[in-house]
N, C-alpha and C positions, 0 to 999 in steps of 0.2 A: 464608166457609165453606171449610175446607181440603179439597182433593181427596185422596182416599185412593189412594196409589200401589199398583198391583198388582204383586207380585213373581212370580218363577218358582215353580212348584209342585215338590215333590220328584220327581214323575213326570217333569216336563219336564227337570229337572236330570239325572235318571238317564238319560233318552234321549240327552241331549247327551254325557254321559260315555261311553255305549255307542258312539255314533258316533265320538267321538275315539279310543276304544280300537280300534275296527275300522280306522280310518285308520292309526293307528300300527302295528297288526299287519300291515296290508297293506304299509306301507313297509319294515318289518323283514323281512317275508317276501321282498319284492322284492330287498332287499340280499343276503339269504341265497342266493337263486337266482342272482344275478349272481356272488357269490363262488364258489359251487359250480361254475358254468360256467367261470370263470377257472381254478380249480384243475384241472378236467378238461382244459381246453385246455393248461395248463402241462405236464401229464403226457404229453399227446399230442405236444406239441412235443419234449420230451425223447426220447420213443420214436421219433418220426419222424427226428430228427437222428441218433440212434444207429443206426437201421436204414440210413439213407443212408450213414453213415460206413462201416459194415461192407460194404455193397453195393459201394461204390467200391473198397475193399480187395480184395474177392473178384473184382471185374471186371477191375481194372487192376494188381493186385499192388503198390499204392502207397497211402500214407496221403493222403487229401485235404488239401490245403494244403501238405503236405510233398512231394507228387509233383513230381519234377524233369523229367517228360516230359509235361506236360499238353497240349502241342501234338500230340504223337504219339498220346496216348490219347483226347483228347476234342476235338481241333481248337481248343484254347484259344490265342488270340492268333496271332502270326505266327511265333514261334520259341520254343524252350525256354530262355528267359532269365528271370532273377529279375524284371527290369523288366516282363516280359510275362506274369507270373503263375505262373512256375515256383517250386517250393520247392527246398530244398537237398538233399532226398533222404537225410537222415541218420536217418530212421526215427522222428522225433519232431516234433510241432508246436512251433515255436519263435516267440518274440516275445511281446508283451503279449496278455493275454486280451481286453481291451476297447480300443476306440478306437485301434487300431493299423493304419493304412491300408497299411503296407508289410509287416506281419508275416504269418505263415503262417495265423493264424486268419482274417484277411481273405481270403487266398487259398483257404482251405477253402470259404468260401461260393461263391467263383467256380468252384471245381472241381465242387462238388456241383450247382450250378445248370447249369454247362456240360454235365455228364453227364446232366442231366434228372432227378436224384434228389430235388431239392427245387425249389420254385417260385422264379422270379425270373429276372433278366437273366443269360444265360449268357456274356456278353462278358468273358472272363477277363483281358483286357488292361486293363480298367478297374477302379478301386477299387469293391469291392462295397458295396452298401447293407447296413448291419448290421441283422439282424432284431431285433425287440423281443419281450420276454416280455409276458404279459397285464397286468402292472403297470407297463409303460412303460420299463423299463430294458433295456440291451443284453444280448444273448446272446453268449457267447464260448465257444470250444472250445480247449482247451489241453492240453499234457502235464501230468500230475499232479505231476511233480517240482517241489517248491518251492511247491505250492499245497495248503494245508489238510492236509498230511501224507498225501496220497493215494498217495505212492510213484510207481510206474511207470504207473499207470492214467491214460488220457486222461479228461478231464472236460468236462462241459457246465456252464457257469456262468451264472446269472442275476444281473445287477447290481442293487443297491438294491431288494431285496424287503422290503416292510413286515414288521415283526417278528412280528405275529400270523399272517401268511400263511406265513412261514418255519416257524413251529412246526407248522402244519397240514401243510405239504408234507413235513416230516420225519416226523411221526407217521403220515401216510397211506402213505408210500413207503419208510420205513426204520424205525430204532429210536427216533426221537424225540429223539436226543441229537446236539447240534451238533458234537461232536468225535469221532464214531465212525460206522462204517457206510458205506453208499454215498451218503448225503446228508450234507453237512457245510456249515458256515457260518462266516463271519467278518464282523465289523462293517464295513459298506461305508465306503469312504473315497474320496478323489479319485484314488487310485492306479489305474493301468490293469490291475491284476491283483489278485485276492484275496490276503489275507494268507497267509503260510507256515503259520501255526498257527491252527486253528479256535478259536472261543470255547468255553468249557466248558459254558455254558448260555445259553438264549435270554432276551432281554429284549424284551417286546412293544413297548416304546417306541423301540427301535432299528430301523434298516434294515440288511439283511444282504446280502452276496454269498453266494448259495446255489449249491453245486456238486453235481452228480450224476456218478457214474462212468458211463462209456459201456460 
């Protein structure tokens, strides 16, 4: 005698589908919350660096990183030499934007930390630990000359930002166009600085160096 196998009823299948839908909805909502938190953190980072940058200028009459008298101003190192953390005092941040241990971007972090304007080790005679943006890439500060057609403006740059995030950052904080306004972007490469010219439009499958004017 054959045993009759009992299958799932439509009600049971419907309940399972509802549960799966709730779980997927919870996961997607959680991802949205994380993304929004990172976006908010990114804006706070830019605003915080910008505020610290101008506070240093107001307080010491010199650009952080470019300051040629950090020993005199903030007790940085043992003397005002380049090897001990001093900039060249030419009125502009020079050197590579990213991964430049001897350049003025690195010295900028030392000066701002030494002045107590941002968190971190204030020992200016040592190479600074480079801060990271919420998506894991380096943060750099540089003169805008030669970077994304910004002209004379100093810029804060995030390296290797996912394309979909770059679009949101630009839309929320500027005009949504990669090649104009106060937020611009270039396809990220292995180079230690963003490209001279921004891309015309975003591609969400690419990663970008995204820069903001200070």
